N, C-alpha and C positions, 0 to 999 in steps of 0.2 A: 504493500500499498504506499502511496506517495506521501510525502511530508505534507503536500497541500491538502489531501482528502484527510489525514489525520487532523489537522488543524480545524477542518470544518465539522468532523465528527465530534472534536472537543468542544468546539464552539457551540453545536447543536445539543450537546449532551448539557452543557451548563445552562443553557436557555430553558430546556425541558426542566431541569431540576428547580431553576428559579421560579418558573411557571406552577409547578406542583407545590413548592412552599407557599406561594402566595396564594394558591387555591386552598391549601389547608388552613391558612390563616383566616381566608375569607369565611370558610365553613364554621370556624370558631366564634367569628363576630356576628355572622349572619344569624342570630337567634330567631327560632320560629315560634317562640312562646316566652312571655314575661309573667312574672307575678306581682300583683299590686297588693299592698298592705292597705287594709281597711279597717276602719273601727267599726265594734259591735253596737247596735242601738244607738247610731249617730245620725239622727234624722236632722236634715234631708239627704246628708250624704252616702249613707249606707246603713240599711236596715234590713230586716227579713219579714217577707210577708209570703205566707204559706210555704215556708221552708226555701223560699228564692230570693235572693240578694236583688234588693230594689237601692233606687236613689241616684243623686246627682253622680256621684263618682263612679257608680256602676254603668249608667249609661254612657258616660264620657268614656269609659274602658272600652265599652262594646263600639263606640264609633271609632276610637283608635284602632282598635282591630282591623276594622274596613278599610281606612286609609293608610295603615302601615302594613297591612297583609301578615300580621302576626296574632297569634292566640293569646289572651290576658286571662291568668288564673287570678283568684281571690284568696288572700290569707288573712283572717280576722284576729284581732287583737283588742284587749279590754282597756288599753290605755294609749295615751299618744307616746309615753316614756316606752313601753314595751314594744311599740312600733318601731319607734326610731332605733332602738336597740337592734331588733332585728334587721333592719335596712342597714346598719352599720355592719353588721356580722354576715352580710350577703344572703339571708334566708328569704329576704324578698328583694326585688328589683327597682321599685320606685313606689312612692306614696304622694297623696295631695297634701301639701304642707306650705308654710310660710318660710321663705328661706332665711329670713332674719333670725330663726330659732337654729340654724344649723352653722357649722364652722365653715371656712372657706374650702375645706376638702371636698364639700359635698357639691354637685352640679344641680343646676335647674334650668327648666325652660323659663321662657318670659313669662312672668306673671299674667294670668288671664282671668282672674276672679277675685273681686275685692267686696267681700261680705263686710258688714258694718257691725261693730259691737255696742252694747250697752253698758256703761259703768253706772253702777247704782249703790243707794245705800237704804237705810230705813228712814221712816218720818221722824222718829225721835234721835237721829244721829246729830252729834253736834259737828260734824265735820261735813258739809254738802257742797264744798268747792274743790275742784281739781287742784287749784294752787296751793290749798291748804293741806293736802294728803301726802306731800314729800316724805319719802321713807315709811308710809303708812302699809300695813298689810291689805293686801286686796285678794279675796278668794276668786279661783277659777275651777272648772271641771277637769277631770283627767282626761276627758275627750278634747279639751281646750287647746287652742295654739296661741294664747295670748302672753306666754311668758316673755318674750322678747319685748313686745310692746310694753308690758308693764315696767320692765327694767327700765327702758328708754324714758319712761316718764317719771323714773325715780321712786317706784312703787315696789312691794315686795310680793311676788306672787306666793300665794299658798293654795295648795291642790285638795281639791274635794270630791268624793265619788259620785256625788249627785247633789241637783239643787237644794233637797231637803237638808243635807248635811251643811251646805253652804249657808242656807238662811238661818239653820240653827246657831251658826258660829256668828254669823252678823247679830243675832239677837243677844248673844252673850258676850258680845265686844271683843271677841277673840280676833275679828279682823274689822277694818273700818268700812269697808265696801266689797261688792263683788263685780264681776264682769261676766257677761253671756253674749253669744251672737245674738244679734237682732232676733233672728227666727228663734232661737232658744228662750229670749227673753218675754217675747211675746206669746209663745206658747205657755211659758210658766203663769203669766198673767190670764190666758184664758182657762187653763185649769184651775186658777185660784184667784177668782175675780176680785176677791176682797183684798188683794194684795195690790191692785190697781187704782181701788176707789173706796174710800171710808164709807161701810154701811150706814143706813140712816139710824139705826139702833145700835151703832158700835160701841164696844167698850174701849177703855182706855188703850188695852193690850192690841186690839184690832186697829185701833188708830195709829197706835205706835209702829206697826207692823207695815201698815202701807208703804210702797217703795217708791224712792225718789231718785229721779235720773240726774246723774251728775254732769254729764258732758254729751255734746252732740255726739252722734255714732260717727260722723263723718271725720271726727277727727281719731278716732278709733278704728279706721279699716285694717283689716288684715291684707296681704298681697298674696295671694295663692298660686301657686304653680307645681309642677311635677318635679319631685326630688328625687336624685339619684345618688349613689356613692361609689365613687372610684369606678365608673362605668361610663366614659365618656361617648362610647358607640352607642350605648342604650339611650343617653342623653340627647344624642344627636338624632335617633330615630323618632324619640318621642316628640323632640323640638319641631321636626317637620310634620308630624302629624298635627299637633297641637296649632301650628301656623295654618295649616290647610283647613281645620275645623273653624279656627277663626275667621278666615277670609270667606268661608260660607255662612257664617252666622249660626252655625250649629250650636257653639257653646252659649251665645245669647239666648237661643231658643230654649237650652235645656235650663238656664238660669231662669227664664220666666216660668218653665213648668214647676220647678222645684222650690223658687222662692217668690214667684210671682212679681218680680222685678228683674230689671237686667243689671246683673252685677259685673258685667263686663267691662265698665266704664270707672276709671279711678276718679 
């Protein structure tokens, strides 16, 4: 065999080797399925109805499946803390969250949902203004994502399992205020109307328990996006999917469906 033929064979062999290596690399990256972390009993984002998951996060994931040509599975957790730990440990691929709550090592899509929050206290509270609450303790739910927001305002977050525990702590002055999403706050008032308005024949205790809003929810909005950890390729795929859904107003439609308002505008 001539030296020229040997050279061309060596060149071809090298090319094929690089091609196969690149092909294997793409197979690893081109995931056909992702796992999304969601919270249990977290209306209107994720909740079960007849044993089937429903909610904003669920439908968003299904729409992402279509535009990214991937399968998205769900894994449910009882608290934000447990879900974020699972994300860090690689047990799930992404979650819906506020990037402000995560270190720089986490990647995120551009924020696409801006749900409002309500900061509130009781009628008998001595502190009813935000500028008077510096370093005060504020209660939030274990499903809430307001930790970074509260710290930015100079407040100390305290986590509670449910609204009942939070209200009990507020009554005992263990915290100075509470914070809930606009959706959760109004759901609470709907379930407990006496917390919204003093009854005609109210006792002093019922009068004191009426909730007082401290600040406009627009000041306390979250910026939600899809969060990944140490997976730039997954983040790239999710970003492309979210951008396509934004351009077709699909996310705005989901917001109207589950929040009765468009929360895609900051």
